N, C-alpha and C positions, 0 to 999 in steps of 0.2 A: 605353098606349103613351106613352112619355116622350119629350121631345125635349130633346137635350143643349144647354145655353146655349154659345154661341161667345164665347171670350174671347180677348183679345188681350194680349200682352206690351207693357210700355212700348216696347220696340224696335220691335215691329211697328206699333204706334200711331204712333210717330215716323216710320217709313218710309211709312206710308199718308198722313200729313200732308205729307210732303216730295213724295209723289207728286202729290197733289191741287195743292199750291202750285207745282210745278215749271213748269207753262206761265205762270203769272203772273210768276214770276222771270225766265223766258227772255224774255217779252215786255218787261218793264222793262228787261234788259239790252241787247235790241236798240235800245229807244228811247233809252237813254243813248248807245249808240253813234252813233246818228243825231244826237242833239243835241251830241254832242262836236264835230261838224263845224262848227257854229255858233261854238263857242269857239275852235276853231282857224282858222276862216276867217270872222271876223266880217263880213266884206263881204257874206256871204249874208244875214245878218240885216238889216244896214243897208239894202241894196238892196230887200230884200222889204218894208221899211216906208216906203221913199222914194215908191213908187208910190201907195199909198193916200193919203199925205199931199198929193202933187200933185193927185189927184182932188178931195180936200176943197177946197184952195185954188182949183182951177180952176173948180169948180162954184159955189163960195161966192162968189169975187169976180170970175170972168170971165164965166161963163154964168148966174150966179144973177139978175143983173138983166134978164136976156131971159126967163127963166122966169116964166110968169104966177104970182102970188101964191097960195098955198093958202088957201082960206077958213079964217079963224080962227086960223091959226098962222104965224109967219115961215117962210120957205123953208129956212133953215138947220136949223130944228128938224124939218122934213120930211125933209131931206137926209141928216143925220147917221146916223139909224137905218138908212137904206138902205145908206150907206157901210160900216156894220159888216158887213152881209151880203155886200156886194160884195167887201170885203176878204178874208173868208174864203175866197169862191169863188175869187178869183184865187190865194189862197195855196196852196190844196191842190194846184194844179198840181205843187208840188214832190214830191207823192206819186208822179205819174206819171212825172216825170224821174228821181227818186231810185231808184225801183224798176227802171226801164228800164236805168239805168246799172249797177245792182247784177247785173241779170241778164245784160248784155252783157259785163261783166268776168268774170263766172263767179263771183262772190261768192255768189250764191245756191245754187250747187252745193256751195261749201264750207260754207255754213251747214247744207245738208241732210245733210252727212256728220257733223255734230257731234250728240252725244247731247242734242238739244234738241227741244222741242215744235214740231210743224210750223207750228202757228198763230203761233208767236212773231214770225216776220219780219213779217208783214202787221200784226199787232196792234201790235207795237213800232213799225212805221212810222207807223201812223195815230195812236198815242199820242204819238210826237214832234212829229207835225204839229199835234195838239191843244195841245201844250205851247207850241209857237211862236205859236199862235193866241192863247192867253193873254195873251202879251207884246204882240203886235200889236193886239189889241182894246183893251187898257188904254191903249196909246199913242194909239190913235184916239180913245178917249174923252177923253183930255187935249187932243188937238189940237182936237176938236170943241168943247170947253168954252172953248178959247183963241179960236176964230173965232165965238163967239156962241151956241153951242147951250145949251138950258137944259131940264132935266127938269121936266115938268109934274105928275107924279104924286108918287112918293116914292122915297127910296133903295133900298128893298127890291124895289119894281117895276123899277126901273132895273137893279138887280143881276139880277133874274130875266130880264130882256131880254138881258143879255150872256151869261148861262148858256144861254139859247135860241140866240143866235148860235153859241157854242161847239159845242152839240149838233149844229147844222145843219152846221157846218164838218166836225165829225167824221164825219158821215154822207157828206157829200159827198167826203171823202177816200177812201172806198171806191170810188167812181165812178172817180176819177182813178187810183187803185190799179189798177183793172181795165184801164184805158186803157194804163197803162204795161207791164203784164204782156202785154197783147194785142199790143203792137207791138214791144216788146223792144229799142227803141233810143231813146236820149234825145232826138236832135234830132226823130225821128219822133213821139215821145210829146208833145213840146212843140206840134208842129204839129197833132197829132191832137186835142189837149185843148181848142184854140181853138174849133173847131166846136161842141163840147159846151157850152164856157162861155159863148160870146158870145150866143146866143139867150136863154139863162137870165138873163144879166145885163142886156142892153141891151133886150130885150123884156119889161121887167118894171116894178114900181113903184119900183124903187131911186131913180130921179132924177126921175121925173115921174109924176103920177097916171095910172092906166090909162084913165080915161075920155077923155083927150086923144089917145089913140092911134086908128087906124082902126078902124072896127067890126069888120072881119074878124080883127083881131089881138087884140081886148080878151079874148075867151074864153080864149085861150091865156095871154095876159099875167096875167090876173086870178087864175088857178088854178094855174099853175105853182109849183114850190116856192120859188124866190127871192122872188116877189111875195108869196106866203102868209107867208113867214118875215119878210120886211121889214114887212108889215102887222102882224104879231103884236108885232115889236119896237116899232113905232111906238106901238102901243096900250099897251104896257106902260111906255114912256118918256114919252109926251105925252098919254096919255088916250084914251078911246074904247072902244067894245065890244072886250073882251078875249078872252073865253073860247073863241068859236069860232075866231078865228085861231090862238090857241095851240095848241088841240087839232089843227087841220089841219096846222100845222107839225110838231108832234110824230108825227102819223100819217104825214106825208111822211118824216121822219127814220127812223121805224121801217120803212117800205116799202122806202126806199133801202137800209137795212141788210140787210133780208130777201132782197132781190133780188141786190145786187152783193157782199156779203161771200161768200155760196158761189160766186159766179162767180170771184171773185177768188182764192179758195182752189183752186178747180178749175184755173185757169190757172197758178197757182204749183206745183201738183203736176205738171202736165203739162209746164211750162217746164223744170223741173230734174229 
């Protein structure tokens, strides 16, 4: 018994390649559409960077003197890695507001009527947020160095810490995308995002060590994703045990994507 080999003409190969790459092209097109908003309304980008700069100056020069010194390192070196993480968490609220706005305006329904991949809207939105975070994190690094932050390891480890921040921000954008699709209204999305964001940021090691918190709060504060990522970024930037914190942070990123990406897709299909 013989089996005939399957062969494809160059035209068929080209079509198959285009079919495989279409979701990628569609997602990039949606990402470009979201990024155009920052070019047309630059105030969006300006004000999204003002808040983290204010946090740096506030904690560095106003609250920094009242915070007990961290043994072995200046407080500014402890603070800035945490600010990197806090900035990305605050920034991804834009995913909730943006998707809720598109849903309320009927734009998502128009996207669905187009010959494009269903995943493109959500993936494009999160890629746009990731692109914005690249700029914001670079700016925060410059501000951090300006106020006295110094890397205690090396340039490659510091670059790895910034990549870890961006990976965490991308994962978190799927949580807030889920929130935006669930509520379907931009004002409600902004209000609903705060109860999710506030415990993660303020009950964490972003600004102060976990050991200074009440005993009942420490287990949550130590093991939640913001604290784990902040500890991993600090270890890469200023030294200390690194592997465990980095692996835990990556595990949180993977877990968030596995849980919230399917939920966001389901809500998107149900909404439109």
